[in-house]
N, CA and C atoms of all chains as a GROMACS GRO file, in nm:
protein
  627
    1MET      N    1   7.042  18.268 -13.032
    1MET     CA    2   6.991  18.134 -13.002
    1MET      C    3   6.852  18.116 -13.062
    2ARG      N    4   6.826  17.994 -13.105
    2ARG     CA    5   6.692  17.964 -13.155
    2ARG      C    6   6.596  17.954 -13.036
    3PRO      N    7   6.481  18.020 -13.045
    3PRO     CA    8   6.386  18.012 -12.935
    3PRO      C    9   6.325  17.873 -12.925
    4ASN      N   10   6.251  17.852 -12.821
    4ASN     CA   11   6.192  17.722 -12.795
    4ASN      C   12   6.072  17.701 -12.888
    5PHE      N   13   6.098  17.676 -13.015
    5PHE     CA   14   5.991  17.662 -13.112
    5PHE      C   15   5.929  17.524 -13.103
    6ASN      N   16   5.800  17.520 -13.113
    6ASN     CA   17   5.730  17.392 -13.107
    6ASN      C   18   5.685  17.351 -13.246
    7VAL      N   19   5.620  17.236 -13.252
    7VAL     CA   20   5.584  17.178 -13.381
    7VAL      C   21   5.479  17.265 -13.452
    8ARG      N   22   5.402  17.338 -13.373
    8ARG     CA   23   5.297  17.420 -13.436
    8ARG      C   24   5.358  17.535 -13.514
    9VAL      N   25   5.470  17.584 -13.465
    9VAL     CA   26   5.539  17.689 -13.540
    9VAL      C   27   5.594  17.632 -13.670
   10LEU      N   28   5.649  17.511 -13.662
   10LEU     CA   29   5.701  17.447 -13.784
   10LEU      C   30   5.589  17.427 -13.885
   11ARG      N   31   5.473  17.384 -13.835
   11ARG     CA   32   5.359  17.362 -13.924
   11ARG      C   33   5.317  17.495 -13.987
   12ASP      N   34   5.321  17.601 -13.906
   12ASP     CA   35   5.283  17.732 -13.957
   12ASP      C   36   5.382  17.779 -14.064
   13GLN      N   37   5.510  17.752 -14.040
   13GLN     CA   38   5.610  17.790 -14.140
   13GLN      C   39   5.588  17.712 -14.270
   14LYS      N   40   5.550  17.585 -14.256
   14LYS     CA   41   5.521  17.503 -14.372
   14LYS      C   42   5.404  17.564 -14.450
   15ALA      N   43   5.301  17.605 -14.377
   15ALA     CA   44   5.185  17.666 -14.442
   15ALA      C   45   5.225  17.794 -14.515
   16ARG      N   46   5.313  17.871 -14.452
   16ARG     CA   47   5.353  17.999 -14.513
   16ARG      C   48   5.428  17.977 -14.643
   17THR      N   49   5.521  17.882 -14.644
   17THR     CA   50   5.593  17.856 -14.768
   17THR      C   51   5.499  17.794 -14.872
   18GLY      N   52   5.404  17.712 -14.825
   18GLY     CA   53   5.308  17.653 -14.917
   18GLY      C   54   5.222  17.758 -14.985
   19VAL      N   55   5.181  17.856 -14.908
   19VAL     CA   56   5.101  17.966 -14.965
   19VAL      C   57   5.182  18.041 -15.069
   20LEU      N   58   5.308  18.068 -15.034
   20LEU     CA   59   5.395  18.144 -15.125
   20LEU      C   60   5.412  18.070 -15.258
   21ASN      N   61   5.434  17.938 -15.250
   21ASN     CA   62   5.466  17.862 -15.371
   21ASN      C   63   5.346  17.839 -15.460
   22ASN      N   64   5.225  17.837 -15.402
   22ASN     CA   65   5.107  17.800 -15.480
   22ASN      C   66   5.010  17.913 -15.502
   23GLU      N   67   5.047  18.033 -15.456
   23GLU     CA   68   4.950  18.142 -15.455
   23GLU      C   69   4.901  18.178 -15.596
   24ILE      N   70   4.993  18.187 -15.690
   24ILE     CA   71   4.955  18.235 -15.824
   24ILE      C   72   4.864  18.133 -15.893
   25ALA      N   73   4.899  18.006 -15.882
   25ALA     CA   74   4.816  17.902 -15.944
   25ALA      C   75   4.677  17.899 -15.880
   26ARG      N   76   4.675  17.910 -15.748
   26ARG     CA   77   4.547  17.909 -15.677
   26ARG      C   78   4.460  18.028 -15.719
   27ARG      N   79   4.523  18.143 -15.733
   27ARG     CA   80   4.448  18.262 -15.774
   27ARG      C   81   4.388  18.244 -15.913
   28ALA      N   82   4.466  18.183 -16.001
   28ALA     CA   83   4.417  18.163 -16.138
   28ALA      C   84   4.295  18.072 -16.136
   29TYR      N   85   4.303  17.962 -16.061
   29TYR     CA   86   4.189  17.870 -16.052
   29TYR      C   87   4.070  17.938 -15.985
   30LEU      N   88   4.097  18.018 -15.882
   30LEU     CA   89   3.990  18.090 -15.814
   30LEU      C   90   3.918  18.183 -15.911
   31TYR      N   91   3.998  18.250 -15.994
   31TYR     CA   92   3.939  18.344 -16.092
   31TYR      C   93   3.844  18.270 -16.184
   32VAL      N   94   3.886  18.155 -16.232
   32VAL     CA   95   3.802  18.078 -16.325
   32VAL      C   96   3.678  18.025 -16.253
   33ALA      N   97   3.700  17.972 -16.133
   33ALA     CA   98   3.590  17.908 -16.062
   33ALA      C   99   3.483  18.008 -16.019
   34ARG      N  100   3.523  18.130 -15.989
   34ARG     CA  101   3.427  18.228 -15.938
   34ARG      C  102   3.370  18.318 -16.048
   35ASN      N  103   3.417  18.298 -16.171
   35ASN     CA  104   3.374  18.384 -16.281
   35ASN      C  105   3.242  18.333 -16.338
   36GLN      N  106   3.135  18.408 -16.316
   36GLN     CA  107   3.003  18.363 -16.358
   36GLN      C  108   2.981  18.373 -16.508
   37SER      N  109   3.070  18.444 -16.576
   37SER     CA  110   3.052  18.459 -16.721
   37SER      C  111   3.111  18.340 -16.797
   38LEU      N  112   3.180  18.250 -16.727
   38LEU     CA  113   3.237  18.132 -16.791
   38LEU      C  114   3.137  18.017 -16.784
   39PRO      N  115   3.149  17.919 -16.875
   39PRO     CA  116   3.056  17.805 -16.871
   39PRO      C  117   3.071  17.724 -16.742
   40ALA      N  118   2.961  17.667 -16.699
   40ALA     CA  119   2.957  17.597 -16.569
   40ALA      C  120   3.055  17.481 -16.566
   41GLN      N  121   3.070  17.414 -16.679
   41GLN     CA  122   3.162  17.298 -16.684
   41GLN      C  123   3.304  17.339 -16.650
   42VAL      N  124   3.348  17.450 -16.711
   42VAL     CA  125   3.484  17.499 -16.689
   42VAL      C  126   3.502  17.539 -16.543
   43ARG      N  127   3.402  17.609 -16.490
   43ARG     CA  128   3.411  17.654 -16.351
   43ARG      C  129   3.418  17.534 -16.257
   44TYR      N  130   3.342  17.431 -16.287
   44TYR     CA  131   3.342  17.313 -16.202
   44TYR      C  132   3.478  17.246 -16.205
   45GLN      N  133   3.536  17.237 -16.325
   45GLN     CA  134   3.670  17.177 -16.337
   45GLN      C  135   3.772  17.254 -16.255
   46ALA      N  136   3.763  17.387 -16.262
   46ALA     CA  137   3.857  17.470 -16.185
   46ALA      C  138   3.839  17.448 -16.035
   47GLN      N  139   3.714  17.432 -15.992
   47GLN     CA  140   3.689  17.408 -15.850
   47GLN      C  141   3.747  17.274 -15.807
   48LEU      N  142   3.735  17.174 -15.895
   48LEU     CA  143   3.793  17.042 -15.865
   48LEU      C  144   3.944  17.054 -15.852
   49GLN      N  145   4.004  17.133 -15.942
   49GLN     CA  146   4.149  17.153 -15.934
   49GLN      C  147   4.187  17.222 -15.803
   50LEU      N  148   4.107  17.318 -15.762
   50LEU     CA  149   4.134  17.389 -15.636
   50LEU      C  150   4.133  17.290 -15.519
   51ASN      N  151   4.042  17.192 -15.527
   51ASN     CA  152   4.031  17.097 -15.417
   51ASN      C  153   4.150  17.003 -15.409
   52THR      N  154   4.227  16.991 -15.519
   52THR     CA  155   4.342  16.900 -15.516
   52THR      C  156   4.462  16.961 -15.446
   53PHE      N  157   4.460  17.091 -15.419
   53PHE     CA  158   4.573  17.154 -15.353
   53PHE      C  159   4.586  17.104 -15.210
   54ASP      N  160   4.709  17.108 -15.161
   54ASP     CA  161   4.737  17.066 -15.025
   54ASP      C  162   4.666  17.159 -14.927
   55LYS      N  163   4.641  17.105 -14.806
   55LYS     CA  164   4.577  17.186 -14.703
   55LYS      C  165   4.660  17.309 -14.670
   56TYR      N  166   4.794  17.290 -14.668
   56TYR     CA  167   4.882  17.399 -14.626
   56TYR      C  168   4.922  17.490 -14.742
   57THR      N  169   4.833  17.507 -14.840
   57THR     CA  170   4.854  17.608 -14.943
   57THR      C  171   4.747  17.716 -14.931
   58ARG      N  172   4.651  17.693 -14.840
   58ARG     CA  173   4.544  17.791 -14.821
   58ARG      C  174   4.590  17.899 -14.723
   59PRO      N  175   4.569  18.024 -14.757
   59PRO     CA  176   4.615  18.130 -14.666
   59PRO      C  177   4.546  18.126 -14.530
   60THR      N  178   4.429  18.063 -14.521
   60THR     CA  179   4.359  18.062 -14.393
   60THR      C  180   4.422  17.966 -14.293
   61THR      N  181   4.509  17.877 -14.341
   61THR     CA  182   4.575  17.786 -14.247
   61THR      C  183   4.691  17.853 -14.176
   62VAL      N  184   4.729  17.972 -14.225
   62VAL     CA  185   4.840  18.044 -14.163
   62VAL      C  186   4.789  18.117 -14.039
   63LYS      N  187   4.862  18.100 -13.929
   63LYS     CA  188   4.822  18.166 -13.805
   63LYS      C  189   4.942  18.241 -13.752
   64ASN      N  190   4.920  18.364 -13.712
   64ASN     CA  191   5.028  18.440 -13.652
   64ASN      C  192   5.051  18.391 -13.511
   65ARG      N  193   5.170  18.337 -13.489
   65ARG     CA  194   5.204  18.288 -13.356
   65ARG      C  195   5.311  18.377 -13.296
   66CYS      N  196   5.332  18.362 -13.166
   66CYS     CA  197   5.433  18.444 -13.099
   66CYS      C  198   5.571  18.411 -13.157
   67THR      N  199   5.643  18.514 -13.198
   67THR     CA  200   5.774  18.489 -13.258
   67THR      C  201   5.878  18.451 -13.154
   68GLU      N  202   5.844  18.468 -13.028
   68GLU     CA  203   5.940  18.437 -12.921
   68GLU      C  204   5.915  18.297 -12.864
   69THR      N  205   5.789  18.264 -12.841
   69THR     CA  206   5.758  18.139 -12.775
   69THR      C  207   5.675  18.044 -12.859
   70GLY      N  208   5.615  18.092 -12.968
   70GLY     CA  209   5.531  18.006 -13.049
   70GLY      C  210   5.389  17.993 -12.999
   71ARG      N  211   5.354  18.069 -12.895
   71ARG     CA  212   5.217  18.063 -12.843
   71ARG      C  213   5.119  18.113 -12.948
   72GLY      N  214   5.000  18.048 -12.953
   72GLY     CA  215   4.905  18.081 -13.059
   72GLY      C  216   4.795  18.177 -13.017
   73ARG      N  217   4.783  18.200 -12.886
   73ARG     CA  218   4.673  18.285 -12.840
   73ARG      C  219   4.728  18.410 -12.773
   74GLY      N  220   4.647  18.514 -12.774
   74GLY     CA  221   4.686  18.637 -12.706
   74GLY      C  222   4.804  18.704 -12.772
   75ILE      N  223   4.802  18.712 -12.906
   75ILE     CA  224   4.914  18.772 -12.979
   75ILE      C  225   4.884  18.919 -13.005
   76MET      N  226   4.979  19.006 -12.973
   76MET     CA  227   4.970  19.146 -13.012
   76MET      C  228   5.024  19.155 -13.155
   77SER      N  229   4.935  19.178 -13.250
   77SER     CA  230   4.976  19.163 -13.389
   77SER      C  231   5.081  19.265 -13.431
   78GLU      N  232   5.082  19.383 -13.366
   78GLU     CA  233   5.181  19.484 -13.406
   78GLU      C  234   5.323  19.439 -13.375
   79PHE      N  235   5.336  19.358 -13.271
   79PHE     CA  236   5.469  19.316 -13.228
   79PHE      C  237   5.497  19.169 -13.256
   80GLY      N  238   5.392  19.093 -13.289
   80GLY     CA  239   5.411  18.951 -13.313
   80GLY      C  240   5.449  18.875 -13.188
   81LEU      N  241   5.406  18.925 -13.074
   81LEU     CA  242   5.442  18.863 -12.947
   81LEU      C  243   5.316  18.827 -12.870
   82CYS      N  244   5.324  18.724 -12.788
   82CYS     CA  245   5.211  18.693 -12.702
   82CYS      C  246   5.211  18.792 -12.585
   83ARG      N  247   5.100  18.795 -12.512
   83ARG     CA  248   5.081  18.903 -12.415
   83ARG      C  249   5.190  18.905 -12.309
   84TYR      N  250   5.239  18.786 -12.268
   84TYR     CA  251   5.340  18.784 -12.162
   84TYR      C  252   5.476  18.828 -12.215
   85GLN      N  253   5.512  18.779 -12.335
   85GLN     CA  254   5.639  18.822 -12.393
   85GLN      C  255   5.639  18.971 -12.421
   86PHE      N  256   5.519  19.019 -12.463
   86PHE     CA  257   5.505  19.163 -12.486
   86PHE      C  258   5.534  19.240 -12.357
   87ARG      N  259   5.479  19.192 -12.246
   87ARG     CA  260   5.498  19.258 -12.117
   87ARG      C  261   5.645  19.257 -12.078
   88LEU      N  262   5.707  19.140 -12.094
   88LEU     CA  263   5.847  19.128 -12.056
   88LEU      C  264   5.934  19.222 -12.137
   89LYS      N  265   5.911  19.221 -12.269
   89LYS     CA  266   5.995  19.302 -12.357
   89LYS      C  267   5.970  19.450 -12.337
   90ALA      N  268   5.843  19.485 -12.317
   90ALA     CA  269   5.811  19.626 -12.296
   90ALA      C  270   5.877  19.677 -12.169
   91LYS      N  271   5.874  19.593 -12.066
   91LYS     CA  272   5.934  19.635 -11.939
   91LYS      C  273   6.085  19.645 -11.950
   92ALA      N  274   6.143  19.561 -12.036
   92ALA     CA  275   6.288  19.566 -12.055
   92ALA      C  276   6.327  19.678 -12.150
   93GLY      N  277   6.226  19.749 -12.205
   93GLY     CA  278   6.256  19.860 -12.295
   93GLY      C  279   6.301  19.816 -12.433
   94GLU      N  280   6.263  19.694 -12.474
   94GLU     CA  281   6.306  19.645 -12.606
   94GLU      C  282   6.206  19.679 -12.716
   95LEU      N  283   6.091  19.735 -12.678
   95LEU     CA  284   5.992  19.773 -12.779
   95LEU      C  285   5.989  19.925 -12.785
   96PRO      N  286   6.039  19.983 -12.894
   96PRO     CA  287   6.044  20.129 -12.903
   96PRO      C  288   5.905  20.190 -12.895
   97GLY      N  289   5.893  20.291 -12.813
   97GLY     CA  290   5.767  20.365 -12.804
   97GLY      C  291   5.665  20.305 -12.711
   98VAL      N  292   5.694  20.190 -12.652
   98VAL     CA  293   5.599  20.128 -12.560
   98VAL      C  294   5.640  20.160 -12.417
   99LYS      N  295   5.542  20.211 -12.342
   99LYS     CA  296   5.572  20.254 -12.207
   99LYS      C  297   5.458  20.212 -12.117
  100LYS      N  298   5.486  20.178 -11.997
  100LYS     CA  299   5.382  20.137 -11.902
  100LYS      C  300   5.301  20.260 -11.863
  101ALA      N  301   5.169  20.245 -11.873
  101ALA     CA  302   5.084  20.360 -11.845
  101ALA      C  303   5.078  20.386 -11.696
  102SER      N  304   5.075  20.513 -11.663
  102SER     CA  305   5.064  20.551 -11.522
  102SER      C  306   5.007  20.690 -11.514
  103TRP      N  307   4.896  20.708 -11.442
  103TRP     CA  308   4.840  20.842 -11.428
  103TRP      C  309   4.766  20.858 -11.298
  104MET      N  310   0.603  21.567 -16.585
  104MET     CA  311   0.742  21.524 -16.581
  104MET      C  312   0.754  21.386 -16.645
  105SER      N  313   0.844  21.373 -16.738
  105SER     CA  314   0.856  21.246 -16.811
  105SER      C  315   0.972  21.166 -16.757
  106ALA      N  316   0.949  21.035 -16.735
  106ALA     CA  317   1.055  20.948 -16.684
  106ALA      C  318   1.156  20.921 -16.795
  107VAL      N  319   1.283  20.900 -16.754
  107VAL     CA  320   1.388  20.870 -16.852
  107VAL      C  321   1.379  20.723 -16.888
  108ALA      N  322   1.389  20.694 -17.017
  108ALA     CA  323   1.380  20.555 -17.062
  108ALA      C  324   1.498  20.474 -17.008
  109PRO      N  325   1.473  20.346 -16.966
  109PRO     CA  326   1.581  20.261 -16.912
  109PRO      C  327   1.695  20.242 -17.010
  110SER      N  328   1.665  20.235 -17.138
  110SER     CA  329   1.770  20.215 -17.237
  110SER      C  330   1.864  20.336 -17.240
  111ARG      N  331   1.806  20.454 -17.219
  111ARG     CA  332   1.887  20.577 -17.217
  111ARG      C  333   1.980  20.575 -17.095
  112LEU      N  334   1.924  20.528 -16.979
  112LEU     CA  335   2.005  20.519 -16.857
  112LEU      C  336   2.120  20.421 -16.876
  113ALA      N  337   2.092  20.307 -16.942
  113ALA     CA  338   2.196  20.208 -16.968
  113ALA      C  339   2.306  20.267 -17.054
  114LEU      N  340   2.264  20.343 -17.154
  114LEU     CA  341   2.362  20.410 -17.241
  114LEU      C  342   2.450  20.504 -17.160
  115LEU      N  343   2.386  20.574 -17.066
  115LEU     CA  344   2.460  20.669 -16.983
  115LEU      C  345   2.566  20.596 -16.900
  116THR      N  346   2.524  20.483 -16.838
  116THR     CA  347   2.624  20.410 -16.757
  116THR      C  348   2.736  20.356 -16.843
  117ARG      N  349   2.702  20.311 -16.963
  117ARG     CA  350   2.806  20.259 -17.053
  117ARG      C  351   2.907  20.369 -17.085
  118LEU      N  352   2.854  20.485 -17.112
  118LEU     CA  353   2.941  20.600 -17.144
  118LEU      C  354   3.027  20.635 -17.023
  119ARG      N  355   2.963  20.633 -16.906
  119ARG     CA  356   3.036  20.665 -16.784
  119ARG      C  357   3.151  20.566 -16.762
  120CYS      N  358   3.124  20.439 -16.791
  120CYS     CA  359   3.228  20.336 -16.774
  120CYS      C  360   3.344  20.360 -16.868
  121SER      N  361   3.313  20.398 -16.992
  121SER     CA  362   3.421  20.420 -17.089
  121SER      C  363   3.503  20.542 -17.050
  122ILE      N  364   3.438  20.641 -16.988
  122ILE     CA  365   3.511  20.763 -16.949
  122ILE      C  366   3.602  20.733 -16.830
  123PHE      N  367   3.548  20.666 -16.729
  123PHE     CA  368   3.625  20.643 -16.606
  123PHE      C  369   3.699  20.510 -16.606
  124GLN      N  370   3.700  20.443 -16.720
  124GLN     CA  371   3.775  20.317 -16.736
  124GLN      C  372   3.737  20.213 -16.632
  125THR      N  373   3.609  20.193 -16.614
  125THR     CA  374   3.563  20.084 -16.528
  125THR      C  375   3.489  19.984 -16.615
  126ALA      N  376   3.477  19.860 -16.566
  126ALA     CA  377   3.412  19.756 -16.644
  126ALA      C  378   3.261  19.779 -16.647
  127TYR      N  379   3.203  19.765 -16.763
  127TYR     CA  380   3.059  19.780 -16.776
  127TYR      C  381   2.994  19.647 -16.739
  128ASN      N  382   2.924  19.645 -16.628
  128ASN     CA  383   2.868  19.520 -16.577
  128ASN      C  384   2.729  19.550 -16.522
  129PRO      N  385   2.629  19.567 -16.613
  129PRO     CA  386   2.498  19.614 -16.569
  129PRO      C  387   2.425  19.513 -16.481
  130THR      N  388   2.449  19.382 -16.500
  130THR     CA  389   2.378  19.282 -16.421
  130THR      C  390   2.453  19.243 -16.295
  131SER      N  391   2.564  19.313 -16.269
  131SER     CA  392   2.647  19.286 -16.150
  131SER      C  393   2.689  19.140 -16.141
  132ILE      N  394   2.729  19.085 -16.253
  132ILE     CA  395   2.773  18.946 -16.256
  132ILE      C  396   2.910  18.936 -16.190
  133ARG      N  397   2.937  18.823 -16.124
  133ARG     CA  398   3.068  18.806 -16.058
  133ARG      C  399   3.172  18.764 -16.162
  134THR      N  400   3.275  18.843 -16.176
  134THR     CA  401   3.376  18.814 -16.279
  134THR      C  402   3.501  18.751 -16.220
  135GLY      N  403   3.511  18.745 -16.089
  135GLY     CA  404   3.631  18.689 -16.027
  135GLY      C  405   3.750  18.782 -16.035
  136ALA      N  406   3.726  18.906 -16.074
  136ALA     CA  407   3.838  18.999 -16.092
  136ALA      C  408   3.908  19.028 -15.960
  137LYS      N  409   3.834  19.016 -15.850
  137LYS     CA  410   3.895  19.053 -15.722
  137LYS      C  411   4.008  18.958 -15.685
  138TYR      N  412   4.004  18.834 -15.738
  138TYR     CA  413   4.111  18.740 -15.707
  138TYR      C  414   4.238  18.775 -15.783
  139LEU      N  415   4.221  18.842 -15.896
  139LEU     CA  416   4.339  18.884 -15.972
  139LEU      C  417   4.390  19.019 -15.923
  140ARG      N  418   4.297  19.102 -15.874
  140ARG     CA  419   4.333  19.238 -15.835
  140ARG      C  420   4.406  19.239 -15.701
  141ALA      N  421   4.369  19.147 -15.612
  141ALA     CA  422   4.427  19.150 -15.477
  141ALA      C  423   4.576  19.126 -15.482
  142ARG      N  424   4.647  19.190 -15.389
  142ARG     CA  425   4.793  19.174 -15.387
  142ARG      C  426   4.827  19.033 -15.337
  143LEU      N  427   4.946  18.985 -15.374
  143LEU     CA  428   4.990  18.853 -15.331
  143LEU      C  429   5.034  18.861 -15.185
  144ARG      N  430   4.986  18.767 -15.105
  144ARG     CA  431   5.014  18.775 -14.962
  144ARG      C  432   5.130  18.686 -14.919
  145GLY      N  433   5.169  18.594 -15.007
  145GLY     CA  434   5.274  18.499 -14.971
  145GLY      C  435   5.406  18.562 -14.930
  146PRO      N  436   5.461  18.655 -15.009
  146PRO     CA  437   5.594  18.710 -14.978
  146PRO      C  438   5.603  18.771 -14.838
  147SER      N  439   5.498  18.841 -14.794
  147SER     CA  440   5.504  18.901 -14.661
  147SER      C  441   5.476  18.795 -14.553
  148MET      N  442   5.399  18.692 -14.588
  148MET     CA  443   5.369  18.587 -14.491
  148MET      C  444   5.493  18.510 -14.452
  149VAL      N  445   5.579  18.486 -14.552
  149VAL     CA  446   5.698  18.403 -14.528
  149VAL      C  447   5.793  18.472 -14.431
  150ASN      N  448   5.793  18.606 -14.432
  150ASN     CA  449   5.890  18.678 -14.350
  150ASN      C  450   5.839  18.707 -14.209
  151TYR      N  451   5.737  18.635 -14.163
  151TYR     CA  452   5.679  18.667 -14.032
  151TYR      C  453   5.777  18.633 -13.919
  152TYR      N  454   5.830  18.512 -13.922
  152TYR     CA  455   5.921  18.472 -13.814
  152TYR      C  456   6.061  18.522 -13.846
  153PRO      N  457   6.128  18.586 -13.749
  153PRO     CA  458   6.264  18.634 -13.774
  153PRO      C  459   6.360  18.518 -13.794
  154VAL      N  460   6.457  18.536 -13.881
  154VAL     CA  461   6.554  18.431 -13.908
  154VAL      C  462   6.652  18.425 -13.792
  155GLN      N  463   6.661  18.307 -13.730
  155GLN     CA  464   6.752  18.292 -13.618
  155GLN      C  465   6.843  18.173 -13.641
  156LEU      N  466   6.972  18.193 -13.617
  156LEU     CA  467   7.069  18.087 -13.640
  156LEU      C  468   7.096  18.014 -13.509
  157SER      N  469   7.095  17.881 -13.516
  157SER     CA  470   7.141  17.806 -13.399
  157SER      C  471   7.289  17.776 -13.421
  158ILE      N  472   7.354  17.731 -13.315
  158ILE     CA  473   7.499  17.709 -13.325
  158ILE      C  474   7.529  17.595 -13.422
  159SER      N  475   7.446  17.490 -13.417
  159SER     CA  476   7.472  17.377 -13.507
  159SER      C  477   7.456  17.418 -13.653
  160GLU      N  478   7.357  17.504 -13.679
  160GLU     CA  479   7.338  17.552 -13.816
  160GLU      C  480   7.455  17.639 -13.860
  161ALA      N  481   7.500  17.725 -13.768
  161ALA     CA  482   7.612  17.813 -13.800
  161ALA      C  483   7.736  17.730 -13.831
  162ARG      N  484   7.753  17.621 -13.758
  162ARG     CA  485   7.868  17.533 -13.782
  162ARG      C  486   7.861  17.471 -13.919
  163LYS      N  487   7.740  17.432 -13.958
  163LYS     CA  488   7.724  17.370 -14.090
  163LYS      C  489   7.758  17.470 -14.200
  164MET      N  490   7.716  17.595 -14.179
  164MET     CA  491   7.740  17.696 -14.282
  164MET      C  492   7.887  17.737 -14.287
  165PHE      N  493   7.948  17.754 -14.170
  165PHE     CA  494   8.090  17.792 -14.166
  165PHE      C  495   8.165  17.684 -14.088
  166PRO      N  496   8.225  17.587 -14.158
  166PRO     CA  497   8.293  17.477 -14.089
  166PRO      C  498   8.408  17.524 -14.001
  167LYS      N  499   8.467  17.639 -14.032
  167LYS     CA  500   8.580  17.687 -13.952
  167LYS      C  501   8.534  17.754 -13.822
  168PHE      N  502   8.407  17.790 -13.818
  168PHE     CA  503   8.349  17.857 -13.701
  168PHE      C  504   8.356  17.764 -13.581
  169ASP      N  505   8.432  17.802 -13.480
  169ASP     CA  506   8.456  17.711 -13.369
  169ASP      C  507   8.392  17.768 -13.242
  170ALA      N  508   8.268  17.730 -13.218
  170ALA     CA  509   8.199  17.777 -13.098
  170ALA      C  510   8.147  17.657 -13.021
  171ILE      N  511   8.142  17.671 -12.892
  171ILE     CA  512   8.096  17.561 -12.807
  171ILE      C  513   7.947  17.579 -12.781
  172ASP      N  514   7.872  17.472 -12.808
  172ASP     CA  515   7.729  17.473 -12.780
  172ASP      C  516   7.708  17.419 -12.639
  173PHE      N  517   7.696  17.510 -12.543
  173PHE     CA  518   7.692  17.469 -12.404
  173PHE      C  519   7.570  17.382 -12.374
  174GLN      N  520   7.458  17.416 -12.434
  174GLN     CA  521   7.336  17.339 -12.409
  174GLN      C  522   7.352  17.195 -12.456
  175GLU      N  523   7.407  17.179 -12.575
  175GLU     CA  524   7.427  17.045 -12.631
  175GLU      C  525   7.526  16.967 -12.544
  176GLN      N  526   7.632  17.036 -12.501
  176GLN     CA  527   7.732  16.974 -12.415
  176GLN      C  528   7.667  16.920 -12.287
  177GLU      N  529   7.582  17.004 -12.230
  177GLU     CA  530   7.517  16.966 -12.105
  177GLU      C  531   7.424  16.847 -12.125
  178ARG      N  532   7.357  16.847 -12.238
  178ARG     CA  533   7.264  16.737 -12.269
  178ARG      C  534   7.341  16.606 -12.279
  179VAL      N  535   7.454  16.607 -12.353
  179VAL     CA  536   7.533  16.486 -12.370
  179VAL      C  537   7.586  16.437 -12.236
  180GLU      N  538   7.631  16.532 -12.154
  180GLU     CA  539   7.682  16.495 -12.021
  180GLU      C  540   7.572  16.429 -11.937
  181ASP      N  541   7.451  16.486 -11.945
  181ASP     CA  542   7.339  16.429 -11.870
  181ASP      C  543   7.312  16.286 -11.913
  182VAL      N  544   7.314  16.264 -12.045
  182VAL     CA  545   7.286  16.130 -12.098
  182VAL      C  546   7.392  16.032 -12.050
  183GLU      N  547   7.518  16.075 -12.051
  183GLU     CA  548   7.627  15.989 -12.005
  183GLU      C  549   7.608  15.954 -11.857
  184ALA      N  550   7.572  16.054 -11.779
  184ALA     CA  551   7.553  16.032 -11.636
  184ALA      C  552   7.439  15.933 -11.613
  185ARG      N  553   7.333  15.946 -11.691
  185ARG     CA  554   7.219  15.856 -11.677
  185ARG      C  555   7.258  15.714 -11.712
  186LYS      N  556   7.339  15.700 -11.818
  186LYS     CA  557   7.384  15.567 -11.861
  186LYS      C  558   7.468  15.503 -11.752
  187ALA      N  559   7.553  15.584 -11.687
  187ALA     CA  560   7.641  15.532 -11.583
  187ALA      C  561   7.560  15.478 -11.466
  188ARG      N  562   7.442  15.538 -11.444
  188ARG     CA  563   7.357  15.492 -11.335
  188ARG      C  564   7.264  15.380 -11.378
  189GLY      N  565   7.283  15.334 -11.502
  189GLY     CA  566   7.197  15.227 -11.552
  189GLY      C  567   7.058  15.274 -11.589
  190LYS      N  568   7.045  15.404 -11.619
  190LYS     CA  569   6.914  15.459 -11.654
  190LYS      C  570   6.906  15.500 -11.800
  191GLY      N  571   6.990  15.438 -11.882
  191GLY     CA  572   6.991  15.473 -12.024
  191GLY      C  573   6.869  15.416 -12.096
  192THR      N  574   6.862  15.438 -12.228
  192THR     CA  575   6.750  15.387 -12.305
  192THR      C  576   6.761  15.234 -12.311
  193PRO      N  577   6.649  15.163 -12.303
  193PRO     CA  578   6.654  15.017 -12.309
  193PRO      C  579   6.695  14.969 -12.448
  194ARG      N  580   6.747  14.848 -12.453
  194ARG     CA  581   6.789  14.791 -12.581
  194ARG      C  582   6.669  14.758 -12.667
  195LYS      N  583   6.694  14.760 -12.797
  195LYS     CA  584   6.589  14.721 -12.890
  195LYS      C  585   6.564  14.571 -12.876
  196ALA      N  586   6.437  14.533 -12.871
  196ALA     CA  587   6.404  14.392 -12.856
  196ALA      C  588   6.437  14.318 -12.985
  197ARG      N  589   6.503  14.202 -12.973
  197ARG     CA  590   6.538  14.122 -13.092
  197ARG      C  591   6.417  14.041 -13.139
  198SER      N  592   6.343  13.987 -13.041
  198SER     CA  593   6.228  13.904 -13.077
  198SER      C  594   6.104  13.957 -13.003
  199LYS      N  595   5.993  13.894 -13.031
  199LYS     CA  596   5.869  13.939 -12.969
  199LYS      C  597   5.866  13.910 -12.820
  200ASP      N  598   5.929  13.798 -12.781
  200ASP     CA  599   5.928  13.760 -12.640
  200ASP      C  600   6.006  13.860 -12.556
  201GLU      N  601   6.109  13.920 -12.620
  201GLU     CA  602   6.192  14.014 -12.545
  201GLU      C  603   6.123  14.146 -12.519
  202SER      N  604   6.025  14.178 -12.600
  202SER     CA  605   5.968  14.312 -12.590
  202SER      C  606   5.895  14.331 -12.458
  203ARG      N  607   5.909  14.447 -12.400
  203ARG     CA  608   5.854  14.474 -12.268
  203ARG      C  609   5.701  14.483 -12.273
  204ARG      N  610   5.653  14.516 -12.388
  204ARG     CA  611   5.510  14.536 -12.400
  204ARG      C  612   5.433  14.408 -12.373
  205THR      N  613   5.485  14.295 -12.427
  205THR     CA  614   5.414  14.167 -12.406
  205THR      C  615   5.421  14.126 -12.259
  206LYS      N  616   5.533  14.159 -12.192
  206LYS     CA  617   5.548  14.121 -12.051
  206LYS      C  618   5.448  14.199 -11.964
  207ARG      N  619   5.431  14.326 -12.001
  207ARG     CA  620   5.346  14.411 -11.918
  207ARG      C  621   5.202  14.364 -11.920
  208ARG      N  622   5.162  14.306 -12.031
  208ARG     CA  623   5.021  14.269 -12.046
  208ARG      C  624   4.981  14.154 -11.955
  209ARG      N  625   5.078  14.071 -11.917
  209ARG     CA  626   5.045  13.952 -11.839
  209ARG      C  627   4.998  13.983 -11.697
   0.00000   0.00000   0.00000
C-alpha cells in the first residue's frame, strides 16, 4: 500500500528529479561562474544562466523526509524514518541490528 | 645562513606539481575544479523514497490484475450514504445570484 504521503513529499520528489535532470548543466555553469581565471564577462553570463534554473533543480531544496509518513523533522538519516516510525519499527524488529537498550 | 631565493622555491613547487600530477596554482586562484570533481548526487537522491505500488496503479499496469481496493470501495460507499442523507456536494451555481457566497455576505 502507498503510505499516507503528503504534498511536501511530492514536492521533494519533484526537486529530486529536477536535480537529477539538470545537475550536469548546472555543474558546467558553476564551473565557469566560479573560475577566476576566466574573464569577468563570461563568468557573469554563466551566473545569469544559473539564475534562470528552476528553484527545484538546486540540491539544497531536497530534504530527506520520513519514507513512511513524510514527516520532515526528527529523521534518523540511517533509516530514513522519523523518530516515532523508527521506534515502532525497531520495536517490531523490522530494523536489523537495532535493539532497545537496557542495562 | 643564506635564504633560498623565492624564484628557486617557485621552481621547486612547479617541479613537485609535475611529479605528483597536481595543478600548479601558486596564487591559489579559484579554478572551479571542485564543481567538476565532485560526484553527481542526483542518481542517489532520486532513489531515496522506496517505490510503492498502489492498487489503482497496479491495475493500470496490469489490466487483467483483479484486486479489490477496499479503501476506495469504502470511500465510495460513504459518499453514497452521505448523498442519500442529502449531505452531498452542493450544485455548481449557474449564475451569480445562485452562489452561496453572495448570500452569506448579506
